[in-house]
All heavy atoms as atom14 arrays in JSON, in Angstrom:
{
  "sequence": "MPEYEFFCSTCKKPFTALMHVKEHDKKVEPCPKCKKTAPVQKRISGVSVITARKS",
  "atom14_mask": [
    [1, 1, 1, 1, 1, 1, 1, 1, 0, 0, 0, 0, 0, 0],
    [1, 1, 1, 1, 1, 1, 1, 0, 0, 0, 0, 0, 0, 0],
    [1, 1, 1, 1, 1, 1, 1, 1, 1, 0, 0, 0, 0, 0],
    [1, 1, 1, 1, 1, 1, 1, 1, 1, 1, 1, 1, 0, 0],
    [1, 1, 1, 1, 1, 1, 1, 1, 1, 0, 0, 0, 0, 0],
    [1, 1, 1, 1, 1, 1, 1, 1, 1, 1, 1, 0, 0, 0],
    [1, 1, 1, 1, 1, 1, 1, 1, 1, 1, 1, 0, 0, 0],
    [1, 1, 1, 1, 1, 1, 0, 0, 0, 0, 0, 0, 0, 0],
    [1, 1, 1, 1, 1, 1, 0, 0, 0, 0, 0, 0, 0, 0],
    [1, 1, 1, 1, 1, 1, 1, 0, 0, 0, 0, 0, 0, 0],
    [1, 1, 1, 1, 1, 1, 0, 0, 0, 0, 0, 0, 0, 0],
    [1, 1, 1, 1, 1, 1, 1, 1, 1, 0, 0, 0, 0, 0],
    [1, 1, 1, 1, 1, 1, 1, 1, 1, 0, 0, 0, 0, 0],
    [1, 1, 1, 1, 1, 1, 1, 0, 0, 0, 0, 0, 0, 0],
    [1, 1, 1, 1, 1, 1, 1, 1, 1, 1, 1, 0, 0, 0],
    [1, 1, 1, 1, 1, 1, 1, 0, 0, 0, 0, 0, 0, 0],
    [1, 1, 1, 1, 1, 0, 0, 0, 0, 0, 0, 0, 0, 0],
    [1, 1, 1, 1, 1, 1, 1, 1, 0, 0, 0, 0, 0, 0],
    [1, 1, 1, 1, 1, 1, 1, 1, 0, 0, 0, 0, 0, 0],
    [1, 1, 1, 1, 1, 1, 1, 1, 1, 1, 0, 0, 0, 0],
    [1, 1, 1, 1, 1, 1, 1, 0, 0, 0, 0, 0, 0, 0],
    [1, 1, 1, 1, 1, 1, 1, 1, 1, 0, 0, 0, 0, 0],
    [1, 1, 1, 1, 1, 1, 1, 1, 1, 0, 0, 0, 0, 0],
    [1, 1, 1, 1, 1, 1, 1, 1, 1, 1, 0, 0, 0, 0],
    [1, 1, 1, 1, 1, 1, 1, 1, 0, 0, 0, 0, 0, 0],
    [1, 1, 1, 1, 1, 1, 1, 1, 1, 0, 0, 0, 0, 0],
    [1, 1, 1, 1, 1, 1, 1, 1, 1, 0, 0, 0, 0, 0],
    [1, 1, 1, 1, 1, 1, 1, 0, 0, 0, 0, 0, 0, 0],
    [1, 1, 1, 1, 1, 1, 1, 1, 1, 0, 0, 0, 0, 0],
    [1, 1, 1, 1, 1, 1, 1, 0, 0, 0, 0, 0, 0, 0],
    [1, 1, 1, 1, 1, 1, 0, 0, 0, 0, 0, 0, 0, 0],
    [1, 1, 1, 1, 1, 1, 1, 0, 0, 0, 0, 0, 0, 0],
    [1, 1, 1, 1, 1, 1, 1, 1, 1, 0, 0, 0, 0, 0],
    [1, 1, 1, 1, 1, 1, 0, 0, 0, 0, 0, 0, 0, 0],
    [1, 1, 1, 1, 1, 1, 1, 1, 1, 0, 0, 0, 0, 0],
    [1, 1, 1, 1, 1, 1, 1, 1, 1, 0, 0, 0, 0, 0],
    [1, 1, 1, 1, 1, 1, 1, 0, 0, 0, 0, 0, 0, 0],
    [1, 1, 1, 1, 1, 0, 0, 0, 0, 0, 0, 0, 0, 0],
    [1, 1, 1, 1, 1, 1, 1, 0, 0, 0, 0, 0, 0, 0],
    [1, 1, 1, 1, 1, 1, 1, 0, 0, 0, 0, 0, 0, 0],
    [1, 1, 1, 1, 1, 1, 1, 1, 1, 0, 0, 0, 0, 0],
    [1, 1, 1, 1, 1, 1, 1, 1, 1, 0, 0, 0, 0, 0],
    [1, 1, 1, 1, 1, 1, 1, 1, 1, 1, 1, 0, 0, 0],
    [1, 1, 1, 1, 1, 1, 1, 1, 0, 0, 0, 0, 0, 0],
    [1, 1, 1, 1, 1, 1, 0, 0, 0, 0, 0, 0, 0, 0],
    [1, 1, 1, 1, 0, 0, 0, 0, 0, 0, 0, 0, 0, 0],
    [1, 1, 1, 1, 1, 1, 1, 0, 0, 0, 0, 0, 0, 0],
    [1, 1, 1, 1, 1, 1, 0, 0, 0, 0, 0, 0, 0, 0],
    [1, 1, 1, 1, 1, 1, 1, 0, 0, 0, 0, 0, 0, 0],
    [1, 1, 1, 1, 1, 1, 1, 1, 0, 0, 0, 0, 0, 0],
    [1, 1, 1, 1, 1, 1, 1, 0, 0, 0, 0, 0, 0, 0],
    [1, 1, 1, 1, 1, 0, 0, 0, 0, 0, 0, 0, 0, 0],
    [1, 1, 1, 1, 1, 1, 1, 1, 1, 1, 1, 0, 0, 0],
    [1, 1, 1, 1, 1, 1, 1, 1, 1, 0, 0, 0, 0, 0],
    [1, 1, 1, 1, 1, 1, 0, 0, 0, 0, 0, 0, 0, 0]
  ],
  "atom14_positions": [
    [[-2.98, -8.2, -8.76], [-3.32, -7.07, -7.93], [-2.02, -6.52, -7.33], [-1.24, -7.26, -6.74], [-4.28, -7.54, -6.83], [-5.04, -6.44, -6.24], [-6.43, -6.83, -5.13], [-6.53, -8.56, -4.98], [0.0, 0.0, 0.0], [0.0, 0.0, 0.0], [0.0, 0.0, 0.0], [0.0, 0.0, 0.0], [0.0, 0.0, 0.0], [0.0, 0.0, 0.0]],
    [[-1.78, -5.23, -7.45], [-0.54, -4.64, -6.94], [-0.51, -4.54, -5.41], [-1.54, -4.45, -4.77], [-0.5, -3.25, -7.56], [-1.63, -3.15, -8.49], [-2.54, -4.28, -8.24], [0.0, 0.0, 0.0], [0.0, 0.0, 0.0], [0.0, 0.0, 0.0], [0.0, 0.0, 0.0], [0.0, 0.0, 0.0], [0.0, 0.0, 0.0], [0.0, 0.0, 0.0]],
    [[0.68, -4.54, -4.89], [0.89, -4.36, -3.45], [1.37, -2.93, -3.22], [2.33, -2.49, -3.83], [1.93, -5.35, -2.96], [2.12, -5.35, -1.48], [3.07, -6.43, -1.02], [4.29, -6.3, -1.29], [2.61, -7.41, -0.43], [0.0, 0.0, 0.0], [0.0, 0.0, 0.0], [0.0, 0.0, 0.0], [0.0, 0.0, 0.0], [0.0, 0.0, 0.0]],
    [[0.68, -2.2, -2.35], [1.01, -0.81, -2.07], [1.55, -0.66, -0.66], [1.17, -1.42, 0.24], [-0.24, 0.07, -2.23], [-0.71, 0.15, -3.65], [-1.76, -0.63, -4.1], [-0.11, 1.02, -4.55], [-2.2, -0.56, -5.41], [-0.55, 1.09, -5.86], [-1.59, 0.31, -6.28], [-2.02, 0.39, -7.58], [0.0, 0.0, 0.0], [0.0, 0.0, 0.0]],
    [[2.42, 0.33, -0.48], [3.02, 0.59, 0.83], [2.36, 1.8, 1.49], [2.04, 2.79, 0.82], [4.51, 0.85, 0.67], [5.28, -0.38, 0.23], [6.77, -0.12, 0.15], [7.24, 0.96, 0.57], [7.47, -1.01, -0.34], [0.0, 0.0, 0.0], [0.0, 0.0, 0.0], [0.0, 0.0, 0.0], [0.0, 0.0, 0.0], [0.0, 0.0, 0.0]],
    [[2.16, 1.69, 2.8], [1.58, 2.76, 3.6], [2.42, 2.94, 4.86], [3.21, 2.08, 5.23], [0.14, 2.41, 4.0], [-0.79, 2.26, 2.84], [-1.01, 1.02, 2.27], [-1.45, 3.34, 2.3], [-1.87, 0.86, 1.2], [-2.3, 3.21, 1.23], [-2.52, 1.96, 0.68], [0.0, 0.0, 0.0], [0.0, 0.0, 0.0], [0.0, 0.0, 0.0]],
    [[2.21, 4.08, 5.54], [2.89, 4.35, 6.81], [1.88, 4.93, 7.78], [1.19, 5.91, 7.46], [4.04, 5.33, 6.61], [4.8, 5.62, 7.87], [5.74, 4.73, 8.36], [4.54, 6.77, 8.59], [6.43, 5.0, 9.52], [5.23, 7.06, 9.76], [6.16, 6.16, 10.22], [0.0, 0.0, 0.0], [0.0, 0.0, 0.0], [0.0, 0.0, 0.0]],
    [[1.76, 4.36, 8.97], [0.85, 4.84, 10.0], [1.6, 5.81, 10.91], [2.58, 5.43, 11.55], [0.27, 3.69, 10.81], [-0.87, 4.25, 12.09], [0.0, 0.0, 0.0], [0.0, 0.0, 0.0], [0.0, 0.0, 0.0], [0.0, 0.0, 0.0], [0.0, 0.0, 0.0], [0.0, 0.0, 0.0], [0.0, 0.0, 0.0], [0.0, 0.0, 0.0]],
    [[1.13, 7.06, 10.96], [1.77, 8.07, 11.8], [1.52, 7.83, 13.29], [2.3, 8.27, 14.12], [1.27, 9.46, 11.42], [1.6, 9.74, 10.09], [0.0, 0.0, 0.0], [0.0, 0.0, 0.0], [0.0, 0.0, 0.0], [0.0, 0.0, 0.0], [0.0, 0.0, 0.0], [0.0, 0.0, 0.0], [0.0, 0.0, 0.0], [0.0, 0.0, 0.0]],
    [[0.44, 7.16, 13.63], [0.13, 6.86, 15.03], [1.05, 5.77, 15.56], [1.68, 5.92, 16.61], [-1.34, 6.42, 15.18], [-2.17, 7.45, 14.67], [-1.68, 6.16, 16.64], [0.0, 0.0, 0.0], [0.0, 0.0, 0.0], [0.0, 0.0, 0.0], [0.0, 0.0, 0.0], [0.0, 0.0, 0.0], [0.0, 0.0, 0.0], [0.0, 0.0, 0.0]],
    [[1.14, 4.66, 14.85], [1.97, 3.51, 15.28], [3.44, 3.67, 14.91], [4.29, 2.96, 15.42], [1.46, 2.24, 14.63], [-0.23, 1.82, 15.03], [0.0, 0.0, 0.0], [0.0, 0.0, 0.0], [0.0, 0.0, 0.0], [0.0, 0.0, 0.0], [0.0, 0.0, 0.0], [0.0, 0.0, 0.0], [0.0, 0.0, 0.0], [0.0, 0.0, 0.0]],
    [[3.73, 4.56, 13.96], [5.09, 4.76, 13.43], [5.62, 3.49, 12.76], [6.79, 3.14, 12.86], [6.06, 5.2, 14.54], [5.63, 6.43, 15.28], [5.82, 7.67, 14.44], [5.61, 8.91, 15.27], [4.49, 9.72, 14.87], [0.0, 0.0, 0.0], [0.0, 0.0, 0.0], [0.0, 0.0, 0.0], [0.0, 0.0, 0.0], [0.0, 0.0, 0.0]],
    [[4.71, 2.77, 12.07], [5.08, 1.51, 11.41], [4.62, 1.51, 9.95], [3.51, 1.94, 9.66], [4.42, 0.32, 12.12], [4.74, 0.2, 13.58], [5.7, -0.91, 13.8], [5.94, -1.03, 15.3], [7.18, -1.53, 15.62], [0.0, 0.0, 0.0], [0.0, 0.0, 0.0], [0.0, 0.0, 0.0], [0.0, 0.0, 0.0], [0.0, 0.0, 0.0]],
    [[5.45, 0.99, 9.05], [5.02, 0.81, 7.67], [4.24, -0.5, 7.53], [4.41, -1.43, 8.33], [6.33, 0.74, 6.89], [7.31, 0.22, 7.88], [6.87, 0.7, 9.23], [0.0, 0.0, 0.0], [0.0, 0.0, 0.0], [0.0, 0.0, 0.0], [0.0, 0.0, 0.0], [0.0, 0.0, 0.0], [0.0, 0.0, 0.0], [0.0, 0.0, 0.0]],
    [[3.36, -0.56, 6.54], [2.66, -1.8, 6.23], [2.31, -1.81, 4.75], [2.36, -0.78, 4.08], [1.41, -1.97, 7.11], [0.33, -0.95, 6.91], [-0.72, -1.19, 6.05], [0.36, 0.25, 7.59], [-1.72, -0.25, 5.86], [-0.63, 1.2, 7.42], [-1.68, 0.95, 6.55], [0.0, 0.0, 0.0], [0.0, 0.0, 0.0], [0.0, 0.0, 0.0]],
    [[1.98, -2.98, 4.24], [1.62, -3.13, 2.83], [0.2, -3.67, 2.73], [-0.3, -4.31, 3.65], [2.58, -4.08, 2.09], [2.56, -5.35, 2.71], [4.0, -3.55, 2.08], [0.0, 0.0, 0.0], [0.0, 0.0, 0.0], [0.0, 0.0, 0.0], [0.0, 0.0, 0.0], [0.0, 0.0, 0.0], [0.0, 0.0, 0.0], [0.0, 0.0, 0.0]],
    [[-0.43, -3.42, 1.58], [-1.78, -3.91, 1.33], [-1.94, -4.22, -0.15], [-1.41, -3.51, -1.0], [-2.8, -2.87, 1.75], [0.0, 0.0, 0.0], [0.0, 0.0, 0.0], [0.0, 0.0, 0.0], [0.0, 0.0, 0.0], [0.0, 0.0, 0.0], [0.0, 0.0, 0.0], [0.0, 0.0, 0.0], [0.0, 0.0, 0.0], [0.0, 0.0, 0.0]],
    [[-2.65, -5.3, -0.44], [-2.99, -5.65, -1.81], [-4.29, -4.96, -2.16], [-5.3, -5.15, -1.49], [-3.16, -7.16, -1.96], [-1.9, -8.0, -1.84], [-2.24, -9.48, -1.82], [-0.96, -7.7, -2.98], [0.0, 0.0, 0.0], [0.0, 0.0, 0.0], [0.0, 0.0, 0.0], [0.0, 0.0, 0.0], [0.0, 0.0, 0.0], [0.0, 0.0, 0.0]],
    [[-4.26, -4.13, -3.21], [-5.44, -3.37, -3.61], [-5.48, -3.25, -5.12], [-4.44, -3.26, -5.77], [-5.38, -1.95, -3.03], [-5.24, -1.85, -1.55], [-4.96, -0.14, -1.02], [-6.6, 0.52, -1.18], [0.0, 0.0, 0.0], [0.0, 0.0, 0.0], [0.0, 0.0, 0.0], [0.0, 0.0, 0.0], [0.0, 0.0, 0.0], [0.0, 0.0, 0.0]],
    [[-6.69, -3.13, -5.66], [-6.83, -2.79, -7.07], [-6.39, -1.34, -7.26], [-6.43, -0.54, -6.33], [-8.28, -2.95, -7.52], [-8.71, -4.37, -7.62], [-8.31, -5.19, -8.65], [-9.49, -5.13, -6.82], [-8.83, -6.39, -8.48], [-9.55, -6.38, -7.38], [0.0, 0.0, 0.0], [0.0, 0.0, 0.0], [0.0, 0.0, 0.0], [0.0, 0.0, 0.0]],
    [[-5.99, -0.98, -8.45], [-5.53, 0.37, -8.75], [-6.64, 1.38, -8.46], [-6.4, 2.43, -7.87], [-5.05, 0.48, -10.21], [-4.68, 1.9, -10.57], [-3.87, -0.46, -10.45], [0.0, 0.0, 0.0], [0.0, 0.0, 0.0], [0.0, 0.0, 0.0], [0.0, 0.0, 0.0], [0.0, 0.0, 0.0], [0.0, 0.0, 0.0], [0.0, 0.0, 0.0]],
    [[-7.87, 1.07, -8.83], [-8.99, 1.98, -8.59], [-9.23, 2.19, -7.1], [-9.55, 3.28, -6.66], [-10.26, 1.45, -9.25], [-10.23, 1.56, -10.76], [-11.52, 1.08, -11.36], [-11.45, 1.18, -12.87], [-12.69, 0.76, -13.52], [0.0, 0.0, 0.0], [0.0, 0.0, 0.0], [0.0, 0.0, 0.0], [0.0, 0.0, 0.0], [0.0, 0.0, 0.0]],
    [[-9.08, 1.14, -6.29], [-9.23, 1.27, -4.84], [-8.16, 2.2, -4.27], [-8.43, 3.03, -3.43], [-9.11, -0.09, -4.15], [-10.29, -0.98, -4.28], [-10.06, -2.3, -3.56], [-8.95, -2.86, -3.66], [-10.99, -2.75, -2.89], [0.0, 0.0, 0.0], [0.0, 0.0, 0.0], [0.0, 0.0, 0.0], [0.0, 0.0, 0.0], [0.0, 0.0, 0.0]],
    [[-6.93, 2.03, -4.72], [-5.81, 2.81, -4.21], [-5.99, 4.3, -4.53], [-5.62, 5.15, -3.74], [-4.5, 2.31, -4.81], [-3.3, 3.02, -4.3], [-2.66, 3.97, -5.05], [-2.64, 2.95, -3.13], [-1.64, 4.44, -4.36], [-1.61, 3.84, -3.18], [0.0, 0.0, 0.0], [0.0, 0.0, 0.0], [0.0, 0.0, 0.0], [0.0, 0.0, 0.0]],
    [[-6.59, 4.6, -5.68], [-6.83, 6.0, -6.06], [-7.92, 6.65, -5.21], [-7.9, 7.85, -5.0], [-7.21, 6.1, -7.53], [-6.05, 5.79, -8.46], [-4.89, 5.85, -8.0], [-6.3, 5.48, -9.63], [0.0, 0.0, 0.0], [0.0, 0.0, 0.0], [0.0, 0.0, 0.0], [0.0, 0.0, 0.0], [0.0, 0.0, 0.0], [0.0, 0.0, 0.0]],
    [[-8.86, 5.86, -4.7], [-10.02, 6.41, -4.0], [-9.91, 6.38, -2.47], [-10.53, 7.19, -1.8], [-11.28, 5.65, -4.4], [-11.66, 5.88, -5.84], [-12.91, 5.13, -6.19], [-13.25, 5.34, -7.66], [-14.43, 4.58, -8.06], [0.0, 0.0, 0.0], [0.0, 0.0, 0.0], [0.0, 0.0, 0.0], [0.0, 0.0, 0.0], [0.0, 0.0, 0.0]],
    [[-9.18, 5.42, -1.91], [-9.17, 5.3, -0.45], [-7.78, 4.95, 0.08], [-6.89, 4.59, -0.66], [-10.18, 4.24, 0.01], [-9.8, 2.81, -0.36], [-10.77, 1.83, 0.24], [-10.24, 0.41, 0.1], [-10.99, -0.55, 0.86], [0.0, 0.0, 0.0], [0.0, 0.0, 0.0], [0.0, 0.0, 0.0], [0.0, 0.0, 0.0], [0.0, 0.0, 0.0]],
    [[-7.67, 5.06, 1.4], [-6.45, 4.68, 2.1], [-6.77, 3.47, 2.96], [-7.81, 3.42, 3.62], [-5.94, 5.84, 2.99], [-4.76, 5.42, 3.83], [-5.57, 7.03, 2.14], [0.0, 0.0, 0.0], [0.0, 0.0, 0.0], [0.0, 0.0, 0.0], [0.0, 0.0, 0.0], [0.0, 0.0, 0.0], [0.0, 0.0, 0.0], [0.0, 0.0, 0.0]],
    [[-5.92, 2.49, 2.93], [-6.11, 1.26, 3.7], [-5.92, 1.56, 5.19], [-5.01, 2.27, 5.57], [-5.09, 0.22, 3.24], [-5.35, -1.17, 3.72], [-6.57, -1.82, 3.07], [-7.08, -1.34, 2.05], [-6.99, -2.85, 3.6], [0.0, 0.0, 0.0], [0.0, 0.0, 0.0], [0.0, 0.0, 0.0], [0.0, 0.0, 0.0], [0.0, 0.0, 0.0]],
    [[-6.77, 1.01, 6.07], [-6.58, 1.23, 7.51], [-5.35, 0.48, 8.03], [-4.99, -0.57, 7.5], [-7.87, 0.68, 8.14], [-8.46, -0.22, 7.12], [-7.99, 0.26, 5.79], [0.0, 0.0, 0.0], [0.0, 0.0, 0.0], [0.0, 0.0, 0.0], [0.0, 0.0, 0.0], [0.0, 0.0, 0.0], [0.0, 0.0, 0.0], [0.0, 0.0, 0.0]],
    [[-4.75, 1.02, 9.06], [-3.59, 0.39, 9.69], [-4.01, -0.95, 10.3], [-5.01, -1.02, 11.02], [-3.04, 1.32, 10.77], [-1.71, 0.6, 11.73], [0.0, 0.0, 0.0], [0.0, 0.0, 0.0], [0.0, 0.0, 0.0], [0.0, 0.0, 0.0], [0.0, 0.0, 0.0], [0.0, 0.0, 0.0], [0.0, 0.0, 0.0], [0.0, 0.0, 0.0]],
    [[-3.27, -2.03, 10.04], [-3.64, -3.33, 10.6], [-3.48, -3.4, 12.13], [-4.11, -4.21, 12.78], [-2.72, -4.32, 9.9], [-1.6, -3.5, 9.36], [-2.11, -2.12, 9.17], [0.0, 0.0, 0.0], [0.0, 0.0, 0.0], [0.0, 0.0, 0.0], [0.0, 0.0, 0.0], [0.0, 0.0, 0.0], [0.0, 0.0, 0.0], [0.0, 0.0, 0.0]],
    [[-2.66, -2.51, 12.68], [-2.42, -2.54, 14.12], [-3.45, -1.71, 14.9], [-4.11, -2.22, 15.79], [-1.01, -2.04, 14.43], [-0.63, -2.18, 15.88], [0.82, -1.84, 16.11], [1.17, -2.02, 17.57], [2.55, -1.7, 17.83], [0.0, 0.0, 0.0], [0.0, 0.0, 0.0], [0.0, 0.0, 0.0], [0.0, 0.0, 0.0], [0.0, 0.0, 0.0]],
    [[-3.61, -0.43, 14.54], [-4.51, 0.45, 15.29], [-5.87, 0.65, 14.61], [-6.75, 1.28, 15.18], [-3.86, 1.79, 15.58], [-3.6, 2.82, 14.12], [0.0, 0.0, 0.0], [0.0, 0.0, 0.0], [0.0, 0.0, 0.0], [0.0, 0.0, 0.0], [0.0, 0.0, 0.0], [0.0, 0.0, 0.0], [0.0, 0.0, 0.0], [0.0, 0.0, 0.0]],
    [[-6.03, 0.16, 13.38], [-7.28, 0.23, 12.61], [-7.71, 1.64, 12.23], [-8.85, 1.86, 11.87], [-8.43, -0.46, 13.37], [-8.14, -1.85, 13.87], [-7.92, -2.81, 12.74], [-7.77, -4.22, 13.31], [-6.81, -4.99, 12.6], [0.0, 0.0, 0.0], [0.0, 0.0, 0.0], [0.0, 0.0, 0.0], [0.0, 0.0, 0.0], [0.0, 0.0, 0.0]],
    [[-6.83, 2.63, 12.29], [-7.17, 4.0, 11.92], [-6.78, 4.26, 10.47], [-5.82, 3.7, 9.95], [-6.45, 4.98, 12.83], [-6.9, 4.89, 14.27], [-6.19, 5.92, 15.1], [-6.62, 5.8, 16.56], [-5.93, 6.77, 17.4], [0.0, 0.0, 0.0], [0.0, 0.0, 0.0], [0.0, 0.0, 0.0], [0.0, 0.0, 0.0], [0.0, 0.0, 0.0]],
    [[-7.51, 5.19, 9.81], [-7.18, 5.57, 8.43], [-6.7, 7.01, 8.35], [-6.02, 7.38, 7.4], [-8.39, 5.42, 7.49], [-9.46, 6.21, 8.0], [-8.82, 3.98, 7.35], [0.0, 0.0, 0.0], [0.0, 0.0, 0.0], [0.0, 0.0, 0.0], [0.0, 0.0, 0.0], [0.0, 0.0, 0.0], [0.0, 0.0, 0.0], [0.0, 0.0, 0.0]],
    [[-7.04, 7.84, 9.34], [-6.7, 9.27, 9.28], [-5.2, 9.54, 9.26], [-4.74, 10.34, 8.46], [-7.36, 10.02, 10.43], [0.0, 0.0, 0.0], [0.0, 0.0, 0.0], [0.0, 0.0, 0.0], [0.0, 0.0, 0.0], [0.0, 0.0, 0.0], [0.0, 0.0, 0.0], [0.0, 0.0, 0.0], [0.0, 0.0, 0.0], [0.0, 0.0, 0.0]],
    [[-4.38, 8.92, 10.12], [-2.96, 9.24, 10.08], [-2.14, 8.39, 9.11], [-0.92, 8.41, 9.14], [-2.52, 8.98, 11.51], [-3.38, 7.85, 11.96], [-4.71, 8.1, 11.28], [0.0, 0.0, 0.0], [0.0, 0.0, 0.0], [0.0, 0.0, 0.0], [0.0, 0.0, 0.0], [0.0, 0.0, 0.0], [0.0, 0.0, 0.0], [0.0, 0.0, 0.0]],
    [[-2.8, 7.63, 8.23], [-2.09, 6.74, 7.31], [-1.7, 7.51, 6.04], [-2.51, 8.22, 5.46], [-2.95, 5.51, 6.95], [-2.29, 4.68, 5.87], [-3.2, 4.67, 8.2], [0.0, 0.0, 0.0], [0.0, 0.0, 0.0], [0.0, 0.0, 0.0], [0.0, 0.0, 0.0], [0.0, 0.0, 0.0], [0.0, 0.0, 0.0], [0.0, 0.0, 0.0]],
    [[-0.43, 7.36, 5.64], [0.1, 8.03, 4.45], [0.45, 7.0, 3.39], [0.97, 5.93, 3.71], [1.35, 8.81, 4.81], [1.18, 9.82, 5.89], [2.52, 10.35, 6.38], [3.58, 9.9, 5.96], [2.47, 11.3, 7.29], [0.0, 0.0, 0.0], [0.0, 0.0, 0.0], [0.0, 0.0, 0.0], [0.0, 0.0, 0.0], [0.0, 0.0, 0.0]],
    [[0.18, 7.34, 2.14], [0.59, 6.49, 1.03], [2.08, 6.7, 0.8], [2.57, 7.81, 0.88], [-0.18, 6.83, -0.23], [-1.65, 6.54, -0.15], [-2.34, 6.96, -1.42], [-3.83, 6.71, -1.33], [-4.54, 7.16, -2.54], [0.0, 0.0, 0.0], [0.0, 0.0, 0.0], [0.0, 0.0, 0.0], [0.0, 0.0, 0.0], [0.0, 0.0, 0.0]],
    [[2.8, 5.64, 0.52], [4.23, 5.72, 0.24], [4.51, 5.31, -1.19], [3.8, 4.48, -1.76], [5.02, 4.8, 1.18], [4.99, 5.23, 2.63], [5.88, 6.46, 2.77], [5.73, 7.12, 4.03], [6.65, 7.12, 4.99], [7.76, 6.46, 4.82], [6.43, 7.79, 6.1], [0.0, 0.0, 0.0], [0.0, 0.0, 0.0], [0.0, 0.0, 0.0]],
    [[5.54, 5.87, -1.78], [5.96, 5.5, -3.12], [7.04, 4.44, -2.99], [8.01, 4.62, -2.26], [6.49, 6.72, -3.89], [5.37, 7.75, -4.04], [7.03, 6.3, -5.25], [5.82, 9.05, -4.66], [0.0, 0.0, 0.0], [0.0, 0.0, 0.0], [0.0, 0.0, 0.0], [0.0, 0.0, 0.0], [0.0, 0.0, 0.0], [0.0, 0.0, 0.0]],
    [[6.85, 3.33, -3.68], [7.82, 2.24, -3.58], [8.36, 1.89, -4.96], [7.84, 2.33, -5.99], [7.15, 1.01, -2.96], [6.07, 0.59, -3.75], [0.0, 0.0, 0.0], [0.0, 0.0, 0.0], [0.0, 0.0, 0.0], [0.0, 0.0, 0.0], [0.0, 0.0, 0.0], [0.0, 0.0, 0.0], [0.0, 0.0, 0.0], [0.0, 0.0, 0.0]],
    [[9.39, 1.09, -4.97], [9.98, 0.64, -6.22], [9.06, -0.33, -6.94], [8.17, -0.93, -6.36], [0.0, 0.0, 0.0], [0.0, 0.0, 0.0], [0.0, 0.0, 0.0], [0.0, 0.0, 0.0], [0.0, 0.0, 0.0], [0.0, 0.0, 0.0], [0.0, 0.0, 0.0], [0.0, 0.0, 0.0], [0.0, 0.0, 0.0], [0.0, 0.0, 0.0]],
    [[9.28, -0.47, -8.23], [8.44, -1.34, -9.04], [9.31, -2.43, -9.62], [10.41, -2.18, -10.11], [7.78, -0.53, -10.19], [6.99, -1.45, -11.09], [6.93, 0.58, -9.64], [0.0, 0.0, 0.0], [0.0, 0.0, 0.0], [0.0, 0.0, 0.0], [0.0, 0.0, 0.0], [0.0, 0.0, 0.0], [0.0, 0.0, 0.0], [0.0, 0.0, 0.0]],
    [[8.8, -3.65, -9.57], [9.48, -4.75, -10.25], [8.47, -5.42, -11.17], [7.32, -5.65, -10.79], [10.04, -5.76, -9.25], [9.01, -6.34, -8.51], [0.0, 0.0, 0.0], [0.0, 0.0, 0.0], [0.0, 0.0, 0.0], [0.0, 0.0, 0.0], [0.0, 0.0, 0.0], [0.0, 0.0, 0.0], [0.0, 0.0, 0.0], [0.0, 0.0, 0.0]],
    [[8.89, -5.71, -12.37], [8.0, -6.29, -13.37], [8.51, -7.67, -13.73], [9.69, -7.86, -14.0], [7.95, -5.4, -14.64], [7.05, -6.02, -15.69], [7.48, -4.02, -14.27], [0.0, 0.0, 0.0], [0.0, 0.0, 0.0], [0.0, 0.0, 0.0], [0.0, 0.0, 0.0], [0.0, 0.0, 0.0], [0.0, 0.0, 0.0], [0.0, 0.0, 0.0]],
    [[7.6, -8.63, -13.72], [7.94, -10.01, -14.07], [7.12, -10.37, -15.3], [5.9, -10.2, -15.32], [7.61, -10.97, -12.92], [8.4, -10.57, -11.68], [7.89, -12.41, -13.33], [8.01, -11.31, -10.44], [0.0, 0.0, 0.0], [0.0, 0.0, 0.0], [0.0, 0.0, 0.0], [0.0, 0.0, 0.0], [0.0, 0.0, 0.0], [0.0, 0.0, 0.0]],
    [[7.78, -10.86, -16.32], [7.08, -11.26, -17.54], [7.25, -12.75, -17.77], [8.22, -13.37, -17.29], [7.59, -10.5, -18.77], [8.97, -10.81, -18.95], [7.44, -9.01, -18.61], [0.0, 0.0, 0.0], [0.0, 0.0, 0.0], [0.0, 0.0, 0.0], [0.0, 0.0, 0.0], [0.0, 0.0, 0.0], [0.0, 0.0, 0.0], [0.0, 0.0, 0.0]],
    [[6.33, -13.32, -18.48], [6.39, -14.75, -18.78], [7.15, -15.03, -20.07], [7.56, -16.14, -20.31], [4.97, -15.32, -18.87], [0.0, 0.0, 0.0], [0.0, 0.0, 0.0], [0.0, 0.0, 0.0], [0.0, 0.0, 0.0], [0.0, 0.0, 0.0], [0.0, 0.0, 0.0], [0.0, 0.0, 0.0], [0.0, 0.0, 0.0], [0.0, 0.0, 0.0]],
    [[7.34, -14.0, -20.89], [7.99, -14.18, -22.17], [9.5, -14.18, -21.99], [10.07, -13.33, -21.32], [7.59, -13.06, -23.11], [8.07, -13.28, -24.51], [7.49, -12.32, -25.5], [7.48, -10.95, -25.02], [7.29, -9.9, -25.8], [7.07, -10.08, -27.07], [7.3, -8.69, -25.3], [0.0, 0.0, 0.0], [0.0, 0.0, 0.0], [0.0, 0.0, 0.0]],
    [[10.17, -15.14, -22.63], [11.63, -15.21, -22.57], [12.22, -14.25, -23.59], [11.71, -14.07, -24.69], [12.11, -16.63, -22.87], [11.7, -17.61, -21.82], [12.21, -19.0, -22.16], [11.75, -19.99, -21.11], [12.21, -21.33, -21.4], [0.0, 0.0, 0.0], [0.0, 0.0, 0.0], [0.0, 0.0, 0.0], [0.0, 0.0, 0.0], [0.0, 0.0, 0.0]],
    [[13.33, -13.62, -23.21], [13.95, -12.68, -24.14], [15.09, -13.3, -24.91], [15.59, -14.31, -24.65], [14.46, -11.46, -23.41], [15.22, -11.82, -22.31], [0.0, 0.0, 0.0], [0.0, 0.0, 0.0], [0.0, 0.0, 0.0], [0.0, 0.0, 0.0], [0.0, 0.0, 0.0], [0.0, 0.0, 0.0], [0.0, 0.0, 0.0], [0.0, 0.0, 0.0]]
  ]
}
């Protein structure tokens, strides 16, 4: 399950949440501090890929 980054405009704090891709497309995670969803913005973060196969 991917980890997504969000930013709460009320608290002025970033936070992360583990969500399925389908969940992330449909909803915004509430802020863990103030519990609001309206001022929360989705953020674009870097991607790192880990594979089990040796090269």
